[in-house]
C-alpha positions, 0 to 999 in steps of 0.5 A: 939446736940448743940455742933454739931451745934456749930461745923458746924457754926464755920466750915461754917464761916471758909470755907467761909472766905477762899473759892473763886475760886477753882482748881483740877487736870486737873479740872476732879476731884480725884478718886471714883464715890461716892467722885465726887458725893459728891462734893469730900467733903471727909476729914472726911468721907473717909471709903472705898477704895476712901480714899486711895486718900484723908484722909488715916485715914478714911481706919481705919473705914473698919471692920476687915476681909473686903477688898474693890476692886473699879474702876472709868471711865470717861465716856464721851469725852474719845478722849479728856481725859481719867480719869481712876483709881482702888484702893484696900484696905485690913488689917493687923490683930493682929498677934494672930488672924488667919484669912484665905480666901478661894474661898469656904468660899465665896461661902458658905456665898452666895457672902455676905461680911464677919463679922469678930471680929477680931482685926485690926492692921492697914488697908491699901490701894493702888490706881492707877489714870491714865490721858491722856489729848490730849492737855496736858500731861499723868500722872500715880498716884500711892498711898499707903495709910495706917490707924490706929484706936486708941481707946480713954480710957474712952470714948467708942464712941470716937477714934482718926484714923490716917494715912499715904499716899505716892504718886509716880507720873509719867508725860510725855510729860510735857510742862514746864514753858519754853516750853520744853517738858519733862518727870519727876517723883515727890514723896509725902508724906501726913498725915491724922487724924479723931476724931471721936468725937461721933456716929453722928460727925466726924472731920477730917483733912488732909495734902497733899504734907507735904514732896515732891521731884518734880522738879516744885513747889508743894504746901502744901494743908491743908484739914478740914472736918466734917461728920455728921451722921444723922442717919444710912442712911443719912450723910452730909459732909462739906469740906474745901480744901487748906484752909490755902496754896493759891498758884495756884497748876493748873495754874487757876486764883484766889485763890485755897481755895475750900468749898465743900458740900456733902449728901449721902442718902440710901434706900431699906436697903441700896441697893440704894443709892443717892448723891449730892454735890457741890465745890465752887457752881458748882453741883455734883450728883451720885447715886450707886445700889447694883447688888449682896449684895457685889457689887455696880455699881455707876455714877457720875456726875460733873457739869462744873468746870474750864473745861467748860465741864460737866463730868460723871464717872462710877464705881463700888465697890466690898466688899469681 
């Protein structure tokens, strides 16, 4: 416990040294109602399909035989901006494991998530995030992420998770700095890692746009985070977003470093979830409710953040 407290104090000192005014893509966050409800403090968590857009290493936390599909829709002011996405995760199992999935087996489990002791070779996920701003441009952002877990010899509770993510984005009706309307594409590659220090503490790093191909300036972004698993139903996440590269990535004034914090608490045998979060002082919150044992509906609220408008998102996730 002393080690955890020391790590938290060090991270808070570092993040406060960098955190000033933040900026996001169009100001509406990234993908996932769960992540947005937690203030997008997701670097050391990233343990579901949201991880496709955040830290790909987190995908390696998903157990063998478990697949997840999720979606998100921006619920308000859609005539001004649509901001919607979907993601899917699965695994490649070891060659000597013969795993098959049938509808009959799924129904026999009464729609409950599968339980498997098979070994995972690696986890992967794909996602698509579409945005259309009537005053700006249209963007289709496709992501492919892969994560793998490596257990540390002699440390049964510790493991290193690594991951890589590829991004392929297409812009339409983009107004460049010279006022010219153009269409273009950009390709990016990033990396992530999570150190599972113990069953209580995860330490994560994520590097976005380490390699990129774009006609415009696209800064490399370094993120650092902690996830404190206080108990089986409570997790506290702390993030520093873009703590090294302080370039202006979306036209906002000031530095782009962000301090993020998120809390998730589960109730009623994990069937009801409440989330709270903040990015540089704004207020985010959300909740989720299981409709069936493996289908959850989610809501997320993002307080005024670079857009002068509060935002509402609805979504869901299904494990099968």
